[in-house]
C-alpha angles and dihedrals in degrees: 000000000000119000115266088243099041123116089246092056090046090052093054092044088056090050092050093047091051096047096091090061089068089084088060102036097051099054092037092053092043090051091054090050091053095044093045092052092047089051089061102260118137126230095270093047093051093044091046087053092053094044098045102035100028092181115110101199095050091044091056092045093051093043093052092051091047091054089050090054091241116169113276093242090056092052091048093045092050092049090049091049091053089049098046087101087071089070089056090046090053092049092054093045095047096080089056103037104020093101093058119110113278094249091055091047090051091051091046090051090053093047096046107116131150095273098045091045095048092051095043098048092047090051093047092050090051093048107023093160095056114126118263092246091058093047092051092046092051091052094051090046090055088055094056100081094034115043102042090045090051089059094044094046091050089052091048090051091051093050093044092048114155091357088088106084114241091223091067086087096213090163089081087077092073100063093036091054093052094043090053092049101038102040096067089049095061092097103140138038088253090059093047093046091051092050094047093046092049092049093046096047093045091053093046091049095042091112094063115110124256093019091288087151086077090060091047092050095046096048093042092050092052092049093049093045092049092048094049090049091049093052093045091049092050090048091048093239100107114116 
């Protein structure tokens, strides 16, 4: 039996904590496989998308723009805008995992998705003094039920193709996933202000072509959130 505080125990704790996300990852990945196939991509293109990007929301955003024949730079910029949150994820994980060997950090960077980040940062905040080896092990454990199933679900969606009825409404998984992950993170007025600004600007700019409203909302939300945090910090009220 591994020690309760051993890296092995931390790994399996991460896997157990991540297990509930299976009910989200599987239909979400399958949906991308179906949508990618219906958009005209072949098996290798869809799977390459899931392996290389491994970020569902940005994959859907880029795929939609590709099907609308948007310029390549617009598709790439939109996908990057959706994934800008990964830079913030990395910044908050760095104090906990930054001392790991570079190959582990590279792998962690690749495997950082909303679910693995949310679980890891919560665990690190609960046990900030845990050894580096345990923190790294927990992160990789959290990846176990999520990342392989993302690949397999994407493949299943490709193979199933149009056999999955459209009236199943699997697309509801996307907003529910982000609500479940984002809502607990709205801990300060800066977070709330950023979210409200992003939502408002995205809705106001919804008429722009190629989903550029998403870029407007994302950039505006970050600017507003940063400014609110700056003012609160200067006033001594940020917490």
